[in-house]
N, C-alpha and C positions, 0 to 999 in steps of 0.2 A: 504494500500500500504506500502510495506517495504521500509526502507531507508538504503541505502548502501553507505558506505564511501570507496573510493579507495584512499588510502594514499600511496604515492610513492615518490621516489627521482629520478629525471632525469635532466640531463643537457647537457653534451658535445655532445653526439651522438644521444640522444633522443630514444634509444632503449627501455629503461624501460617505457618511456612516451608512446610509441606506444603500448606496452603491456597493460599499464593502460587503454588506450582508448578502447582497445579490451575487457578487463574485464568489463568496464563500458557499452559497447554496449550489451554484453551478459546479464548483469543484467537488463538493460532497456528493452530488448526484452521480458522479462517476467513480465514487469510492475513495476519494482522497481524504486524508486526515487533515483538517483545517484548523489553524489557529488565527484568530483575529486579534490584532493589537492596535489600539488607538494611541498614537504617539502623544496625544494630548493628555493621556492618562498614565502612560508608562513608557519609559525609555528602554529600548531593546539593545542588548550588548552584541558585539560581534560574535561572542561565543554562543549566544542564543541563536543568532542568525545562521550559524554554520549547520545547525541541526535540520534545516529545511531543504527540501529538494527543489522547490520553486517558490516564487514570491510574486505577489501583486502589490503594487504601490499605488496609493490613492491620496489625492490632495485637493483642497479647495484652491482657487486662484486668489491670492492675496496681493493686491496691487501689482498685478502682472508677474507674479512670482509664486512658486509653490510654498507650502507651509514650512516655517523655520524648523519645526521639530523633525521634518524629513531631511532638512539640510544638516542638522546635528547628526542624524543617523549616517548620512553620507560622509561627514567628517570623521566619525568614529570608524566607519567602514574603511575609509582611505588609510587612516593610521593603522588599523588592524591588519590591513593587507600588506603594509610595509614590514610589519614585524612577523606575521604568520599568515600567509595567503591561503592556506588550506581551507577549502570549501567556502571561500568568500566570493569567488568569481565563477563565471561560466554557468550560472544557473538560468533556467528559463524564467522570464519575468514578463509581467503584463502591467499596463498602466491605465488608470482612470482618474478623471478630473471633473470637478464641478466649479461653476463660476456664476457670478451674479449678473453677467452681461458683457464682461470684457473678454475673457477667455484667452488672454495673451500669454498666460503661463504655460500653455501646452508645449511650445517649442523649447523653452529652457528646461522644462521638466523632462521631456524626451531626450534632449541633448545630454543632460547630466546623468541620467539613469542608464544610458546605453552602455556604459562601462560595466554594468552589473552582469551581463551575459547575453543571452539570445532573446530578443523580444518576441513574444507570442501575440499574434493578433494586432488589431489596431487599437489605439488609445480610445477609450470610451469617454465622451465628453458630454456633460449635462449642463445646460443653461438653466440655473435655478433648480427647483425641486425635480428630481428625476421622474420622468414619465414612465408608463408601463413599457413602451418600446426601449427606453434607455435601460431600465432594470433588466429586461430580457437580454439586451446586448451584454450587460454585465454578467448575467448567468452564463451566457454562451462563452464569454471570455474566461470565466472560471473553469468551465468544462475544458476548453481548449488548453488552458494552462496546466491543469491536472493531467490531461492526456499527453502532454509534451514530455512528461517524466516517466511514463509507463514503460 
């Protein structure tokens, strides 16, 4: 059974959290063991991260940039990779993003996270509260991510 981490930041409106839940549902539907971590509530260590086979990253767009807590994760990941790269790179990963109308964080989000491994699927983007089709796209992304490590 594959292990999938859904690492995301969500707080004020819960839009990114709703998308994260849908990604997790999709991965579970094909038998993956899924762990959801909201970086607003908990910081993940690089040792924690090593245990997962694949990861989905989600963020809201904050002033045309992704959430600072995910940037902290990237900083930790980069430092960890310098000292012990084992199981930090080359994982399948997927991306999802919510925004309140701008949506300009997508490109920097994609650019910075491409160093994580092999991207699975297209980035799912929601303008505001995720609609049923957006949530279904998140479920499909979760399935695709979990199947990438079978």
